[in-house]
C-alpha positions as CSV (number, residue, x, y, z in Angstrom):
1,X,2.1,-0.5,9.4
2,X,3.5,-1.4,6.0
3,X,5.4,0.8,3.6
4,X,3.3,1.5,0.5
5,X,4.4,2.5,-3.0
6,X,1.6,3.6,-5.3
7,X,2.0,3.1,-9.1
8,X,0.7,6.4,-10.6
9,X,-0.1,6.6,-14.3
10,X,-0.9,10.4,-14.2
11,X,-0.1,13.4,-12.0
12,X,-3.5,13.4,-10.4
13,X,-3.0,9.9,-9.0
14,X,0.5,10.9,-7.7
15,X,-1.0,13.9,-5.8
16,X,-3.8,11.6,-4.4
17,X,-1.1,9.1,-3.3
18,X,1.0,11.8,-1.7
19,X,-2.0,13.4,0.0
20,X,-3.1,10.1,1.5
21,X,0.0,8.7,3.1
22,X,1.9,6.8,0.4
23,X,5.6,6.3,1.2
24,X,6.7,6.4,-2.4
25,X,5.4,7.0,-6.0
26,X,6.2,4.8,-9.0
27,X,5.6,7.3,-11.8
28,X,4.8,5.9,-15.2
29,X,2.6,6.4,-18.3
30,X,0.8,3.8,-20.4
31,X,-1.7,2.3,-18.0
32,X,-3.1,-0.1,-20.6
33,X,0.5,-1.4,-21.3
34,X,1.4,-1.9,-17.6
35,X,3.6,1.1,-17.4
36,X,6.0,3.0,-19.7
37,X,8.3,6.0,-19.3
38,X,6.4,9.1,-18.3
39,X,6.7,12.5,-19.8
40,X,9.6,14.7,-18.6
41,X,7.2,17.6,-17.8
42,X,5.1,15.3,-15.5
43,X,8.1,14.6,-13.3
44,X,9.3,18.2,-13.3
45,X,5.9,19.5,-12.2
46,X,5.4,16.8,-9.5
47,X,8.8,17.3,-8.1
48,X,8.0,20.8,-7.1
49,X,4.8,19.7,-5.2
50,X,5.8,16.6,-3.2
51,X,8.3,15.6,-0.6
52,X,8.1,11.8,-0.9
53,X,10.4,9.8,-3.2
54,X,9.4,9.5,-6.9
55,X,10.8,6.4,-8.6
56,X,10.4,6.7,-12.4
57,X,9.7,3.9,-14.8
58,X,12.1,3.5,-17.7
59,X,10.3,1.4,-20.3
60,X,10.1,2.6,-23.9
61,X,7.0,0.4,-24.9
62,X,4.7,-2.2,-23.6
63,X,5.0,-5.9,-24.5
64,X,8.1,-8.0,-23.7
65,X,11.2,-6.9,-21.9
66,X,13.8,-7.6,-24.5
67,X,14.9,-4.5,-26.3
68,X,16.6,-3.5,-29.6
69,X,19.8,-1.6,-29.6
70,X,17.9,1.6,-30.4
71,X,15.3,1.0,-27.7
72,X,18.1,0.4,-25.2
73,X,19.8,3.7,-26.2
74,X,16.5,5.5,-25.7
75,X,16.3,4.0,-22.2
76,X,19.7,5.3,-21.3
77,X,18.9,8.8,-22.7
78,X,15.6,9.0,-20.9
79,X,17.2,7.9,-17.6
80,X,19.9,10.5,-17.8
81,X,17.3,13.2,-18.6
82,X,14.9,12.1,-15.8
83,X,17.9,12.0,-13.4
84,X,18.6,15.6,-14.1
85,X,15.0,16.4,-13.3
86,X,15.5,15.1,-9.7
87,X,14.0,11.6,-9.9
88,X,14.7,9.7,-6.6
89,X,15.2,6.4,-8.2
90,X,14.3,4.3,-11.3
91,X,12.2,1.2,-12.2
92,X,13.2,-1.0,-15.1
93,X,14.0,-4.6,-16.0
94,X,15.6,-6.1,-19.1
95,X,15.5,-9.8,-20.1
96,X,17.5,-11.4,-22.9
97,X,15.8,-13.5,-25.6
98,X,15.9,-16.6,-23.3
99,X,13.9,-14.7,-20.6
100,X,17.0,-14.6,-18.4
101,X,18.0,-11.4,-16.6
102,X,20.2,-9.4,-19.0
103,X,23.0,-8.6,-16.5
104,X,25.1,-6.3,-18.9
105,X,22.3,-4.1,-19.9
106,X,20.7,-3.7,-16.5
107,X,24.1,-3.0,-15.0
108,X,24.7,-0.3,-17.6
109,X,21.5,1.5,-16.6
110,X,22.3,1.1,-12.9
111,X,25.7,2.8,-13.4
112,X,24.0,5.7,-15.2
113,X,21.5,6.0,-12.4
114,X,24.1,5.9,-9.6
115,X,24.0,6.8,-6.8
116,X,20.2,6.6,-7.1
117,X,18.5,3.3,-6.2
118,X,16.9,1.0,-8.9
119,X,13.9,-1.4,-8.8
120,X,13.8,-4.4,-11.1
121,X,10.1,-4.4,-12.1
122,X,7.7,-7.2,-12.9
123,X,9.8,-8.4,-15.8
124,X,11.0,-10.5,-12.9
125,X,7.7,-12.4,-13.1
126,X,8.5,-13.3,-16.8
127,X,12.0,-14.4,-16.0
128,X,13.0,-18.0,-16.3
129,X,14.0,-19.1,-12.8
130,X,13.0,-17.8,-9.4
131,X,16.3,-18.3,-7.6
132,X,18.7,-17.7,-10.5
133,X,16.9,-14.5,-11.4
134,X,17.0,-13.3,-7.8
135,X,20.8,-13.8,-7.7
136,X,21.3,-12.1,-11.1
137,X,19.2,-9.1,-10.0
138,X,21.2,-8.8,-6.8
139,X,24.4,-9.1,-8.8
140,X,23.3,-6.2,-11.1
141,X,23.0,-3.9,-8.1
142,X,19.3,-3.3,-7.8
143,X,18.0,-2.4,-4.4
144,X,14.4,-3.7,-4.9
145,X,12.5,-6.3,-6.9
146,X,8.8,-5.6,-7.7
147,X,7.1,-9.0,-8.0
148,X,4.0,-11.0,-7.6
149,X,6.1,-14.2,-7.1
150,X,6.1,-15.1,-10.8
151,X,2.4,-15.7,-10.7
152,X,-0.4,-13.6,-12.2
153,X,-1.1,-11.9,-8.8
154,X,0.1,-11.7,-5.3
155,X,-2.6,-14.1,-3.9
156,X,-1.5,-16.9,-6.2
157,X,2.2,-16.0,-5.8
158,X,2.3,-15.7,-2.0
159,X,4.3,-18.8,-1.3
160,X,6.9,-17.8,-3.9
161,X,7.0,-14.3,-2.3
162,X,7.6,-15.9,1.1
163,X,10.4,-17.9,-0.5
164,X,11.9,-14.8,-2.1
165,X,11.9,-12.8,1.1
166,X,13.7,-15.8,2.8
167,X,16.2,-16.2,0.0
168,X,16.9,-12.5,-0.3
169,X,17.8,-12.5,3.4
170,X,18.0,-8.7,3.5
171,X,20.3,-8.4,0.5
172,X,17.5,-6.8,-1.6
173,X,14.0,-5.5,-0.8
174,X,11.1,-7.7,-2.1
175,X,8.4,-5.2,-3.1
176,X,5.1,-7.1,-3.3
177,X,2.8,-6.0,-6.0
178,X,0.3,-7.3,-8.6
179,X,-3.4,-7.4,-7.6
180,X,-2.6,-6.0,-4.1
181,X,-5.4,-4.2,-2.4
182,X,-6.3,-3.2,1.1
183,X,-8.6,-6.3,1.2
184,X,-5.7,-8.8,0.9
185,X,-2.6,-6.9,2.2
186,X,-2.9,-8.2,5.7
187,X,-3.0,-11.9,4.6
188,X,-0.2,-11.4,2.1
189,X,2.0,-9.7,4.7
190,X,1.3,-12.5,7.2
191,X,2.3,-15.2,4.7
192,X,5.3,-13.4,3.0
193,X,6.9,-11.4,5.9
194,X,7.5,-8.6,3.3
195,X,7.8,-5.0,4.5
196,X,7.1,-3.0,1.3
197,X,3.9,-3.2,-0.8
198,X,2.9,-1.8,-4.2
199,X,-0.5,-1.0,-5.6
200,X,-2.1,1.3,-8.2
201,X,-5.0,1.7,-5.7
202,X,-7.3,1.9,-8.7
203,X,-10.6,0.3,-7.5
204,X,-13.1,1.2,-10.3
205,X,-11.3,0.1,-13.4
206,X,-10.5,3.8,-14.2
207,X,-7.2,5.6,-14.4
208,X,-7.0,7.3,-11.0
209,X,-5.9,6.2,-7.6
210,X,-8.7,6.0,-5.0
211,X,-7.8,8.2,-2.0
212,X,-9.7,5.9,0.4
213,X,-7.9,2.8,-0.9
214,X,-4.4,4.5,-0.5
215,X,-5.3,5.4,3.1
216,X,-6.7,1.9,3.7
217,X,-3.5,0.3,2.4
218,X,-1.4,2.5,4.6
219,X,-3.5,1.9,7.7
220,X,-3.4,-1.9,7.6
């Protein structure tokens, strides 16, 4: 049985994920933008209701992953506030203008988050080089990379994902996500040898996780 993280863009999805066996929640807002920092109240309310870890997205806007000084300051402030509300970990990823992993800025956020774990999100799939980016993310101190193998989805990226699992060699968790569903998780796991998988479990193009899909992902 795989470990499953569900990306939840609203509290309803988080409760569905929790109630149907998810191992962890990635809490965000901004579904149409691929995930942004959620409201503080959302975390506060969910924290009282659930016992599984909630990792919180820190991303001030959609679009690219290179931020202005004021956006970076906002990210730091949001992280500190959400940490005080008992987040279990954080999800972010900052690139520089050459699409390289911005080691200094990512490290600064990881230090603020300490001792909580941090996931480098799918900014990794926009980063310049697979191997160099992997080493830089590890150097920053992230515990996890969320990736589709630098391809549009996990099916296209499965060979790269396999390579990442091999190259990481247990130094960092490769969290496989991007077009992952219960219909393809078994094939993707067989090819990649990954142990942790990420999905929104949204099956109808709407905004809410499908309880049956969460349960199906978990049971595969």
